Each structure stands twice: as C-alpha cells, then as structure tokens.
C-alpha angles and dihedrals in degrees: 000000000000090000091056092050091051090052091056091049088049092057095049098046123083119246091246125031125215088259092056097251120133126234090254089056090056092047092051092048092047091049092048091049093046096046102038106036115118090229126079114247125200130186110208134191104204105317096335129097112238100168142002140182125249092260088064091062091053094045096049096036096233140090128270090250090056091053101045112093094020127112129232095255090055086072096041135082115255093253128039121220091261090061097253123127112259094225094050094046092046092055090051093052093044091049093054093046092051088053088058098260108130113227128211118176146136119261137181112228132185126224120223090265090055097254111144123225134179120241142179112227128201113191121189136167117239132179122222120177090343092306120122113227135168123235116206119193111193124193123190107232098169093115092048091051091050091049092049090050091050091050091050090050091049092050090048089050094051092044089051093051091046091049093051092046093048092048092054093046090057096045122107117226094258090051096054096089092055090042091056091047091051091046091053090054093047091048093047092052093042095051093036098233134146099236138014118190149164123220117193123203118235106207091198096056098025089230134135108220126188107237101162127037145159122195130193118235112293096011118126114249121234094195092058090065096037091243113206134170127201114226090232089065094053105039096153092049094045092048091057092048093050088055087051092241125155115243111220117177121171095179119024093191093067099048111142121261095262086065098050093122092048092049091052092048094048094047089050090063093043098253115156099169129014140182120193138170129193120254110223140177108201104314095336123103111223100171141294139278127207152123134239142197122232103169098050144004117265131201097210115230125226087246090059089048092051091047090050093052096044095046089044090058091047092050092046090054091047093050091049091050090050091050092052094047090049090052091052091046091048092053090048091049091050092054090047090053090053091052091047094050093045092075092056092045090053093051102038110097102179109099095213092049091050092052093046093048090046095055094037092057093045091051089060093051106047136009120247140160096218137010126185145170117219117199120204118243107195095184094056092032093229141113106239118205102237098182133001125186134181129229090283092055091250115143114245139177113273114259092198098045117189121359115209114228109260095032131093134011091283091059090045091055090048092054096045096041089218124119117238137199110204117182115192088021091170087074094050111107090220093061114121123206112178094199093043094242114130120208114235095226124016133158123182143186115199126182131178117245098220133156131175092269104038150013100229101180139268138307113219129192118186130192118188104192140075095277110094123207118267129226089249091056090048091053092047092051092050092050090047095048090055091060093039091053092054089048090049092051091047090054094046092049091049092053092048094047092045090061098046111031139056121248095267094045091048091049092050094050093044091054090048093049091047091052091053092047091047090050091051092048088044094051099038100042114114090211121075111264116195147167120207143167124253089249093058108264120135114237099177137354133177126238092259090057092048091051092045091056093043098240127137100227146000090252090059091052092048088066096058128083110236097215099043102033106029106031115076087207109035091197089067089061089053091051090048093051095047093049091050091046091053102038104022094222135059129183129200097351106184117225140153113232128195119227122217090260091055096255115140121228131188114232143183114214125199114186146165129206124225139166114247112238094218103041100025089223128132114263133180130218131178152105132298118202122192108224097168094116091047090052091050091050090052089050090052090051091052091048091053091048091051091053092046093050093048087047092059091054093043091049092057092048092049093051093054090045090054091057091054090048089050091061093047097046094042090052091049091051091052092046092052091053091052094056103087095180102078090193092055116130087227090075089065090061091046089053091050092051093046090051090051089049090053089051089051090051088051090053089052091050090051090051090049088055089074093059095039088236098127102076102122098095100052111127138159108281143157121256087207091066093051094048092046092049091048093047092055090055094044094052089058097042108035119079114276093237090064110080123208117214122188134187110188120159117212096230099065109139119235126264130211107247152111114275097215094049095048090045089051091049094053092042091054091050092049093048089051089050091051092049091049090054093047091052095048101062103054092246096325104113109210134128148093135276113199126199117189127177122192142150119249134176122244093263090075095053110107095218103066094188091059094039091065090065096066133029099213136034138187109232116205115191123195111188134177139186092227137121097296128215129284119230095249091055098049094076092052104044095097094047113116112257094007111132140155092201122100093227099025124126096208092231100100099086091032088061090046090052092049093049093049092050090046088058092049089249140135130234124202132179131204117187144150128191111265094006104079135249136269120200114195120196120192118200121178115247129232128230093230133119106225091201087070092056110099121197114236114244116242111267117241111242108239117203122231128264099224092289116163116240124190109214115202110187126142094204100084095204091053090046091054093047093049089050093052093048092051095041092052090052098055104276133121114228138211119184139206129174102198139031098255094049090047093052092050093050091045094052091049098043108023092115089062097044124101099182143354127225104204125191109208096215104069132151125236093014118029122236092245093050092047090049091054092049092050093047091048090053095042117010090188095056113132104235124179112199120217128191144140088230131003122184113246095235093048092047091052091049093051092050090050088053092053113282110152104198144357129224117201117218133261087065125232120195093228092051092049094051094043093052094045089055090046091054094045089052090048096239107155114231 
C-alpha cells in the first residue's frame, strides 16, 4: 500500500523542488523516516488500518498482516483509564480528525500477548490522490509514566517526612504522647500496614512494653492487653537491637532456628511480616519502633526501611525531650511541695505530728531505705535515734542504735554544723558501726537540725543500693531540713511551755517565739519575702528581696509603687491583686519585674491575702523567686532541639545529594581519562565541572554540620593558620573603608577540628560583622572588624557545665563597630532561617552554632544597639606539638595486574563508571546492581575474585546483610565499603568483621584506585 501512495506522490511532484532536491530524494527521505522512526505510524481509512511502519510491528508484538484491516479498539482494553469505553472514545477522536481537527491524546493499548502499555497518539487528516486518509503517530510513553509515578511517590515520601518532623518540632512536652499517637496512625496509613507500634525498654524489669500503637480496622490491639516481652525470651531479637540493626522480616514463618522463640512470639500475635528499627538516645537503646502486616505477607521496600529509620530518629528525639522536660517539671514540683508543706510545719506544735509530716513529705520526694532523726543528749554525750522509718514510712527499730559524740559521720556533721552528702559511705574512714558489721553499699545525706536557739540533732537519710544520691536530692533534703527543724523547735517549745505556764503565758510566749522564727526565716530566706498593701505599696521586704530588685534599702523600696515601677506590665499587677482579693491565695504567679537598673527578671510569686488588724485593710504577703536563669536554660534547650531537628532533615538531603555528585564526579573522572590530548580545550570544561562538583560536596558537608554527622576529617590544627588565611581573603574582598585589625599571638596551642568548618564559622561571623557596619552608617561604609585569638582557662568559659570538661580553651573574638543587637533579637539569632537582612537566608549563625557545638565549644555574644557586637567562640585546646605532625606524602597510584574486581552498585551509571575506571587501570571487572544478584555472582565466581567493591545502600539484599553473608562464607575476603554516609559505630563494626577499606561518595578515580590497592595489599582502613 505504501508503495502505491508513493507512486501517486511521484506523479504529482515536480522533478526538481525549490530546494534543489529531486523527487527521488524526497521519496528516499520519506521512506527512511517512515521505516526508521522510533514511533509507530499507521495509515487509516476511516477507522481501519491500511498500512503501518516496521516499528508498529515491534510495538504491538504482531506482524503487519495481523494489523492491516483491524481497528484501533481491537488493540485496546475495553475501558480507558478515564473510565470511557475504548470503542466509543476511538470513534469520537477519528470523527474529529476526519473533519480536519487534529487530535493529540494519551491512550492505553494492548500488545498481541495482552500486555497493556501507555501511548501518546497524534491523529491527523492527509489527502493522497484525492483520497482522505488518517495518519496516526503512536509513541510508547510507558517508561515516562513509570518515572513520573516514581517521582510523585518520592515527593509524597519527602513531604510526609517533612510533615512529621515539623509537627514534632512544634509540639510542647505535654503534647508529645498525642503527637506520637497521631504519627503512628499517619505512618500506618501511608505505608499501608495493619499495625504500627512503639515498644519501650524498662531497664528495671528488662521488658519491652508496647506503650503506643495504631491498628487498622479489624486488627487485634496489643496495647489493650498490655503486651510485654522479656528480653530473655527474645535473645536473637534483642541482640540485633543492641547492635542498632534494623529487623526486616518478609515471612515470619520461615525465620531461622536461632529465632525460634521470636517466631513463636510473632505468630502468637498474628504477625506475618514485620519491620522494626531500634530507638536510641546517644548510645543507649530505649526501645524499638516498627509496623507489621497481619492480613498478608509483605516484602518491605527500601522506601519503607528509610521511612522507618527517619521516623525512628524523630520519635527518639521527641521521647528524650519529653523525658528531660518531665525531669525539670518533677524538680519544680518537688520544690513547690516543700514550700507548701513549710507553712504547716511552722504552725504544727505537736512533736509527733511534726515528725510524721516531716518523714511523710520526704518519702514523696526522694527514695530511701532508712530515714532517722538523732537528737543530741549532752548529759550522756551521745546522739540518740529519736525516730527511724523504712522506705514505706513505717517506724522501725534503729539498726545503728546510739552514736557516741565524736564518732561517725553523723557526729562529724553535728560538730561542723555543715550538711554532707557521702556516697559509698562504707568506705569513709569516719563511718561508725557499733556491731562491727560494714554494709556493702551505703549512701547517706546528713544535715544538722540547728536553729538560733538550739542545736537539736541531725537528720539522716540512708540508701543501701547501687544508686548514689544526686546533687539535686542533696539540695532538696537541705531545704527540707530547714523547714523541718523550725517545725521541730516549735513542737518542742510548745511541749515545754505547756508543762510550765498557764494558758495566757503559753500563748504569749508562743507568739513571741513565732515572731522570732518568722523574722529569722524572713531574714535568712534566699527568696524575696514581702508584705504589701492592696494598692501596691511595700510594707516590709527581706534583704534577699531588696538585692533581687537591685535597690539599696527597704526604705528606698517603700517609696515605689509596685504596679507602676516594678512590674514590666502593670496590668499583670492588677490581675494578681484581683485574684488574691477573690481567692485569698495564689501560687507561682508568673510576672516580669523591673530592677532599679532597668534590667528585667522573670519571677514566680506565691502570696496570701489577709486583713490587717490595725487598719482593717487588705494586705498581701508572700515569696518572690527569681527564675530568670531557669528560663534561659529552657530557651537554650529549645535552641539545641531546633538545631538537632533541622540536622536530621539536612542529613537526609545531603546523603541523597552525595549520590548525585558521585555520578557527576565519576563521569568526569572517566571523561578526563579518555582525553588523550592533555592540552585539549575540553579539559578546561572538565576542570570547571569538577570544581562545581567540589562546591556541591562542600554544600553537602555544610548541611551535615547540622546533624553532627561530618566528623571524619577532624585533625589537630592551628587556629592561627585559619585566621591568617581568612584575613588575606577578607582584605581583598571587603570594602576598603572597613579596616581589619588582628591580634594573634604565635604560641596559641592547637585544637582538634576540621579546617573547612572552622574557616566557614569565622567567615560567617566576619560577613555578619561587615553587614552590621554597612547598615550602621546610612550608606557611608566605614568601620573596623577585629579578630583576636587568645588562650583562657575554663573559669572564663560562659557555660560552666562544659567548662569543667577541659582545662584550657582558645578564645576567638570577632568584633565590629556596627549597629549592634537589640535585646529581643539576641535570643533568636541562632534560630534556623531567622534573619534581619533583606536578602539573608537565616542560616549563617545557625551554621556557626552547629560548628561550635560539633567542636565541643561555646559561643557567647555581647552587644548593645549602636555600639557594635562581639562574638566570642571557645574551643578546647589539645596537648599536641604541631611541629611533630608530619604530613603524609601522596601515595603513588599503582595500576592493577589483571586482578578481578566484583563491583556491587545499584546506581547503574555509577556501576558503569567504576567499571571503566578499573578496566582502564589494569583490572578485570564483574558487575551487580542489587544484593541478590551480587550474592549469586559471588557464589559462582568467588574462586576467581580478588576483591569486592560493595555499596552499602542496595535493593533486595542490603549492603550490610550481603557483607555479613560474604564474610561468613570467606572471612578473608577483601571487601571495600562504599557509601555517601556511614555511621561511625557501624563503620567500626564492619572493619572489625574484616572490611579492608572505605570509599566515600561522591567517588573520585584516585580514591577508588588507592583503596583497591590498599585492600589488595591487606592494609586495614
């Protein structure tokens, strides 16, 4: 048919065209296009095929003869994806095309064997020899559709992870439980599983207990029956979790014999397939998170595995944040309980009631095995145990009996008048044991019970187990004993007066004694104690309150109005007064007070209202506690959590980015080796691309800074070198009117760090300094940037907890004469994406903060609006002489000697590039793109293999699992690990098991060849 049509065209066309081509030229070109095009081409008369090109036969899987005479819907499913019938829709498209309306649309076809494939159809009317025909051009877009679907799935996956991460960042501590429950439901629906759950490990009972769970409709709940498993009953499972391995089981029924107990347990709860990951905080296992399938078996995808690991890290961080917040809240509640009970201790006059209340309250605050009060007997020269109770608060006989004065820790505390916490007291030389029997483990807190009038005795708390007392418990006991002592004295005085005086005399003396005790409590309290009028005038205030508010005397404070002069927000004082007037008592009222010098402090106020006997007016009395430092500490905790959460997201992005860079840089290495002419201009473009690739790798390293994942390149180095290198660059790039002044002594000791990160940190600080100067002069750029380096001891480090870890620090100060920072901005400057610049990203100081923390350092800022800013960075020093450090000479790349290397890499482009690099350098190559294929090739050819290059992120069988199988079969196999990022602990474990070298993605040809030689020579990496 096509030959006939060409003949007609031949008759109608001139012998020579306007372009100079002959008719035969056109025929040949038309035939070449028709026969060789990648698309299928049909000629149709009406709705019937009358001719087709060879590509059509390949696409539809049948011969030309089988196609001619058929209609489009004969090679289509009955229904198209949009729900319309194929026959009906085909007639519509053909009808429009015959009327001269070109048609372009997507269509699902069927091959002869019934396999469906997606196409893109272009339908046009053509005229040949006066006859109207239709030309259909059909393009197979099945692969494109698949790729689009995969991209959509990947975007949905990343959006889901980002959503979960963002939700947890914004949750308060008391919302985390519900947040986890919501996340489990979202994950279960997203992954399409039957159950998602979290088991937490109780270190006391050695049991995993399910505490959070989501179940699909009709699936039995584990939480409803408080399902728990002892670690002794699942040894194989627990062993994997303690090594922080992911547990991936497609078919529970065929678990190997070492997991018999686990198989029995999983089948008992209906599980057919399960995927779990350990939950960890630092290096501590706290439980596991996972999901399972009950209704069907599932071969878990790598996407599900990645989701499991990422969400597991997010949940671990959330649980740790909840634990810390609960600890802070518990300490605050304990102190509140002490303050609440103090009022009753001060008013209870019965000695037995005082002692019972004292021990009852203490029992609720800390755990102990024995608690006792020893009263001093001067006549007998002994400390007599007055009352002893056990951990249940039940009174028992004393096991230590009488303690002679001058013997034992208790007597020592009585003589010194200073409370002591002695852990491992059985090893203290002062310990006194009347019967000569030492206790194997004993920790004690002992405090003197002393008032102004009398030394009553000692208060002793004993713990006889492996858990020593903490500093917080020691402080709570001391605070508690102060109140208890006053209550004890009240009770003793009451008993004495009750025996000697009449009712009126006893009442008079009790009031007098109470006034004196109140005055002592008033004067000695470290909280502010005050009395004020309803209108806001101070009647009385103790020294601690005067000092807290920054005034010189009580008289000076009596002249101020509380609401107008002391409250930052006067309306808060009005709210406070109205609540007290209505309820009579108010606890922990939060308010911001203004000191005399203008400084703002955060306070908690506990007050009572009473009517003054003389004036008949409403007065207030109570306590003021300064919690400014506590608020700042909580803000620091939130800041750290923000950086850590952003780090998790940044780490995942950087790892994927490294894989892309690996393809680019590997291809460039291969391209360079193919250019024989070393003077070729093409090498300049290769250099440009490699330079861009290095910049991309640097971006990835900066992202990894947030998650503290990039620690491999930290070495001893001199800060002086970094500052000098940076200064040279700054002098050429910063405006000439901005001067750079440095003060860098030559004898600065080295620090342990990563050159690029520290350089980036200082560069960001200097760029901020430059911008501050530019902003401060209304367009006139002039000012000074100062860089000072000096050595300081740990006493000058702002963070005292960190300072105790190292004796000496290098302090780097970057100062500017710019606009300075306002007080409300200082607390936000390290927040990710916070910026005051018009074009800023808000990541500069976040990166600085991450780098400083990565180097176990501290950053501090001092600034005032209009007077410039000084950033001080403290990095711990090293006791190393850098002159003794010798740079390693570059190793000469030795070519191979026809050795056979098995390359296992799932990225096909990378696999090809690796093969070319090794082949061109004298090696023979075998390739595999997934774990199962690699294992099959290894088993068949291991006798001929000299080394294996193993990518850790493989489909079907993971890199780690494949490594273990190879090592089990041949412990001496030379395996080179390859990864964009490999956790430090896992990397160390793999090298212990027999790995010979490690290649960091993105690949470089020189690194590949060097590490292959290292493995072949059996030099452990």
